[in-house]
MMTF fields as JSON, N, C-alpha, C and O atoms, coordinates in Angstrom:
{
  "mmtfVersion": "1.0.0",
  "mmtfProducer": "UNKNOWN",
  "numBonds": 239,
  "numAtoms": 240,
  "numGroups": 60,
  "numChains": 1,
  "numModels": 1,
  "chainsPerModel": [1],
  "groupsPerChain": [60],
  "chainIdList": ["A"],
  "bondAtomList": [4, 2, 8, 6, 12, 10, 16, 14, 20, 18, 24, 22, 28, 26, 32, 30, 36, 34, 40, 38, 44, 42, 48, 46, 52, 50, 56, 54, 60, 58, 64, 62, 68, 66, 72, 70, 76, 74, 80, 78, 84, 82, 88, 86, 92, 90, 96, 94, 100, 98, 104, 102, 108, 106, 112, 110, 116, 114, 120, 118, 124, 122, 128, 126, 132, 130, 136, 134, 140, 138, 144, 142, 148, 146, 152, 150, 156, 154, 160, 158, 164, 162, 168, 166, 172, 170, 176, 174, 180, 178, 184, 182, 188, 186, 192, 190, 196, 194, 200, 198, 204, 202, 208, 206, 212, 210, 216, 214, 220, 218, 224, 222, 228, 226, 232, 230, 236, 234],
  "bondOrderList": [1, 1, 1, 1, 1, 1, 1, 1, 1, 1, 1, 1, 1, 1, 1, 1, 1, 1, 1, 1, 1, 1, 1, 1, 1, 1, 1, 1, 1, 1, 1, 1, 1, 1, 1, 1, 1, 1, 1, 1, 1, 1, 1, 1, 1, 1, 1, 1, 1, 1, 1, 1, 1, 1, 1, 1, 1, 1, 1],
  "groupList": [{"groupName": "UNK", "atomNameList": ["N", "CA", "C", "O"], "elementList": ["N", "C", "C", "O"], "formalChargeList": [0, 0, 0, 0], "bondAtomList": [1, 0, 2, 1, 3, 2], "bondOrderList": [1, 1, 2], "singleLetterCode": "X", "chemCompType": "L-PEPTIDE LINKING"}],
  "groupTypeList": [0, 0, 0, 0, 0, 0, 0, 0, 0, 0, 0, 0, 0, 0, 0, 0, 0, 0, 0, 0, 0, 0, 0, 0, 0, 0, 0, 0, 0, 0, 0, 0, 0, 0, 0, 0, 0, 0, 0, 0, 0, 0, 0, 0, 0, 0, 0, 0, 0, 0, 0, 0, 0, 0, 0, 0, 0, 0, 0, 0],
  "groupIdList": [1, 2, 3, 4, 5, 6, 7, 8, 9, 10, 11, 12, 13, 14, 15, 16, 17, 18, 19, 20, 21, 22, 23, 24, 25, 26, 27, 28, 29, 30, 31, 32, 33, 34, 35, 36, 37, 38, 39, 40, 41, 42, 43, 44, 45, 46, 47, 48, 49, 50, 51, 52, 53, 54, 55, 56, 57, 58, 59, 60],
  "secStructList": [7, 7, 7, 3, 3, 3, 3, 3, 3, 3, 3, 3, 3, 3, 3, 3, 3, 6, 6, 6, 3, 3, 3, 3, 3, 3, 3, 3, 3, 3, 3, 3, 3, 3, 4, 4, 4, 2, 2, 2, 2, 2, 2, 2, 2, 2, 2, 6, 6, 7, 3, 3, 3, 3, 3, 3, 3, 3, 7, 7],
  "xCoordList": [0.77, -0.39, -0.21, 0.813, -1.191, -1.086, -1.553, -2.328, -1.061, -1.443, -2.872, -3.345, -3.534, -4.892, -4.959, -4.16, -5.922, -6.137, -7.541, -8.505, -7.653, -8.968, -9.312, -8.593, -10.428, -10.854, -12.086, -13.04, -12.079, -13.267, -13.657, -12.854, -14.901, -15.338, -16.773, -17.482, -17.177, -18.546, -19.059, -18.366, -20.282, -20.883, -22.251, -23.0, -22.585, -23.938, -24.903, -24.568, -26.083, -27.1, -28.409, -28.887, -28.964, -30.251, -31.368, -31.352, -32.329, -33.478, -34.749, -34.721, -35.839, -37.136, -37.78, -38.158, -37.899, -38.572, -40.066, -40.487, -40.857, -42.31, -42.769, -43.587, -42.247, -42.705, -41.873, -42.418, -40.571, -39.692, -39.263, -38.45, -39.772, -39.341, -38.025, -37.974, -36.959, -35.65, -34.821, -34.757, -34.197, -33.303, -31.946, -31.843, -30.916, -29.57, -29.128, -29.103, -28.781, -28.279, -26.843, -26.513, -25.994, -24.612, -24.488, -25.032, -23.772, -23.579, -22.085, -21.272, -21.733, -20.359, -20.169, -21.063, -19.004, -18.726, -17.232, -16.413, -16.903, -15.519, -15.427, -16.258, -14.42, -14.295, -12.84, -11.936, -12.613, -11.275, -11.124, -11.959, -10.051, -9.746, -8.278, -7.49, -7.909, -6.507, -5.721, -6.282, -4.446, -3.602, -3.64, -3.567, -3.753, -3.807, -5.076, -5.07, -6.162, -7.442, -7.669, -8.763, -6.666, -6.813, -7.103, -7.998, -6.353, -6.535, -7.908, -8.562, -8.377, -9.73, -10.825, -11.819, -10.647, -11.646, -11.66, -12.728, -10.493, -10.397, -11.071, -11.765, -10.865, -11.492, -13.002, -13.724, -13.487, -14.926, -15.594, -16.648, -14.985, -15.543, -15.582, -16.571, -14.516, -14.47, -15.498, -16.109, -15.697, -16.666, -18.1, -18.95, -18.365, -19.709, -19.944, -20.985, -18.983, -19.152, -18.776, -19.126, -18.063, -17.689, -16.382, -15.659, -16.097, -14.872, -14.232, -14.896, -12.955, -12.221, -11.755, -11.084, -12.116, -11.778, -10.492, -9.695, -10.283, -9.117, -8.719, -9.571, -7.408, -6.873, -5.839, -4.941, -5.963, -5.005, -4.462, -5.234, -3.142, -2.533, -2.372, -1.779, -2.909, -2.898, -2.059, -1.898, -1.536, -0.742, 0.696, 1.103, 1.478, 2.916, 3.371, 4.551],
  "yCoordList": [-13.302, -13.454, -12.586, -12.667, -11.773, -10.907, -11.65, -12.604, -11.186, -11.806, -11.434, -10.336, -12.365, -12.13, -12.435, -13.206, -11.819, -12.018, -12.57, -12.025, -13.657, -14.212, -13.809, -14.133, -13.094, -12.555, -13.311, -13.467, -13.776, -14.343, -13.386, -13.085, -12.908, -11.896, -12.167, -12.976, -11.474, -11.532, -10.098, -9.204, -9.889, -8.557, -8.623, -9.574, -7.631, -7.582, -7.066, -6.156, -7.636, -7.178, -7.018, -7.945, -5.853, -5.612, -6.02, -5.704, -6.72, -7.134, -6.838, -6.676, -6.77, -6.515, -7.844, -8.62, -8.096, -9.31, -9.059, -7.927, -10.076, -9.935, -9.639, -8.745, -10.382, -10.231, -9.238, -8.452, -9.271, -8.526, -7.169, -6.496, -6.748, -5.468, -5.627, -6.189, -5.134, -5.22, -6.335, -6.476, -7.115, -8.182, -7.947, -7.357, -8.407, -8.343, -9.767, -10.62, -10.009, -11.316, -11.136, -10.137, -12.091, -12.05, -12.81, -13.904, -12.229, -12.838, -13.106, -12.183, -14.373, -14.757, -14.755, -15.17, -14.29, -14.357, -14.487, -14.111, -15.025, -15.132, -14.42, -14.629, -13.585, -12.752, -12.717, -12.637, -12.777, -12.638, -11.232, -10.776, -10.554, -9.233, -9.214, -10.022, -8.298, -8.177, -7.604, -6.949, -7.854, -7.41, -5.892, -5.37, -5.184, -3.72, -3.197, -2.099, -3.959, -3.526, -4.029, -3.866, -4.629, -5.205, -4.131, -4.307, -3.016, -1.974, -1.304, -1.146, -0.903, -0.321, -1.299, -0.895, -2.57, -3.572, -3.756, -3.885, -3.768, -3.881, -2.678, -2.835, -1.5, -0.287, -0.339, 0.039, -0.804, -0.889, -1.847, -1.539, -2.991, -3.972, -3.394, -3.565, -2.715, -2.122, -1.023, -0.936, -0.191, 0.899, 0.397, 1.043, -0.739, -1.292, -2.163, -2.809, -2.178, -2.907, -4.369, -5.145, -4.762, -6.161, -6.503, -5.625, -7.784, -8.294, -9.256, -10.148, -9.077, -9.966, -11.169, -11.02, -12.362, -13.584, -14.217, -14.72, -14.193, -14.876, -14.185, -13.738, -14.102, -13.53, -14.493, -14.927, -14.83, -15.716, -15.012, -14.462, -15.015, -14.473, -15.615, -16.644, -15.431, -16.482, -16.018, -14.817, -16.943, -16.62, -16.395, -16.472, -16.111, -15.916, -14.582, -14.25],
  "zCoordList": [-13.118, -12.263, -11.017, -10.338, -10.731, -9.562, -8.315, -8.379, -7.207, -5.94, -5.587, -5.882, -4.959, -4.496, -3.011, -2.479, -2.358, -0.937, -0.757, -1.295, 0.003, 0.308, 1.738, 2.683, 1.875, 3.167, 3.633, 2.871, 4.861, 5.486, 6.601, 7.484, 6.555, 7.518, 7.948, 7.348, 8.994, 9.48, 9.554, 10.039, 9.067, 9.047, 9.716, 9.494, 10.527, 11.066, 10.008, 9.25, 9.955, 9.007, 9.761, 10.414, 9.663, 10.322, 9.386, 8.196, 9.937, 9.127, 9.904, 11.124, 9.203, 9.823, 10.183, 9.306, 11.468, 11.915, 12.025, 12.267, 11.854, 11.913, 13.338, 13.555, 14.305, 15.686, 16.49, 17.264, 16.31, 17.206, 16.658, 17.29, 15.521, 14.968, 14.248, 13.154, 14.854, 14.201, 14.818, 16.04, 13.971, 14.415, 13.782, 12.707, 14.451, 13.874, 13.578, 14.465, 12.323, 11.913, 11.453, 10.814, 11.772, 11.317, 10.011, 9.864, 9.07, 7.765, 7.583, 7.625, 7.381, 7.09, 5.582, 4.844, 5.113, 3.682, 3.448, 4.286, 2.294, 1.836, 0.499, -0.385, 0.358, -0.835, -1.28, -0.449, -2.586, -3.134, -3.707, -4.487, -3.312, -3.849, -4.242, -3.751, -5.121, -5.497, -4.321, -3.443, -4.317, -3.213, -3.073, -1.961, -4.19, -4.17, -3.512, -2.955, -3.564, -3.004, -1.58, -1.037, -0.976, 0.352, 1.408, 2.234, 1.388, 2.397, 2.301, 3.332, 1.118, 1.055, 1.481, 2.085, 1.173, 1.557, 3.074, 3.673, 3.689, 5.137, 5.814, 6.819, 5.265, 5.801, 5.661, 6.584, 4.519, 4.28, 5.27, 5.826, 5.481, 6.414, 7.827, 8.541, 8.232, 9.565, 9.761, 10.825, 8.763, 8.871, 8.964, 9.577, 8.363, 8.397, 9.634, 9.752, 10.545, 11.796, 11.721, 12.611, 10.668, 10.496, 11.182, 11.653, 11.229, 11.807, 10.82, 10.292, 10.577, 9.683, 10.491, 11.511, 10.028, 10.739, 10.243, 11.036, 8.913, 8.348, 7.055, 6.287, 6.82, 5.587, 5.038, 5.759, 3.753, 3.088, 1.861, 1.075, 1.679, 0.472, -0.505, -0.179, -1.726, -2.741, -3.925, -4.142, -4.673, -5.859, -5.518, -4.359, -6.564, -6.337, -6.841, -6.733]
}
């Protein structure tokens, strides 16, 4: 069994509001990725303006 990493992050998402034009909403999510894909996922979240809140290493 390979190790997995559980990432909890927050990402800004722009949406079209009816009255105010553009609004920014924050989206929280939790995602499991393999340990090998941890660095590319961290880079992707950072480039999109997100913040990583918590990282857990799972498995043995």
